[in-house]
C-alpha positions as CSV (number, residue, x, y, z in Angstrom):
1,M,91.9,117.0,119.5
2,F,95.2,115.6,118.2
3,S,98.3,117.0,119.8
4,R,101.5,117.6,117.9
5,K,103.4,115.3,120.3
6,W,100.9,112.5,119.5
7,F,101.2,113.1,115.8
8,A,105.0,113.2,116.0
9,A,105.1,110.0,118.0
10,V,102.9,108.2,115.4
11,A,105.0,109.5,112.6
12,V,108.3,108.5,114.2
13,G,106.8,105.0,115.0
14,A,105.7,104.6,111.4
15,L,109.2,105.6,110.2
16,V,110.8,103.1,112.6
17,V,108.5,100.3,111.5
18,A,109.2,101.1,107.8
19,G,112.9,101.2,108.4
20,Q,112.9,97.9,110.2
21,A,110.8,96.4,107.3
22,L,113.3,97.7,104.7
23,A,116.2,96.4,106.8
24,A,114.6,93.0,107.1
25,D,113.9,93.0,103.3
26,K,117.6,93.8,102.6
27,K,118.7,91.1,105.0
28,V,116.4,88.5,103.2
29,V,117.8,89.6,99.8
30,A,121.4,89.4,101.1
31,V,120.7,85.9,102.5
32,S,119.1,84.7,99.3
């Protein structure tokens, strides 16, 4: 049984990871 809180936590975590990846990618592009 998956709870909404667990699903929300996973979704937020995924968004944070994606955001950090995009930010790192932009930084790499800016440096290069």
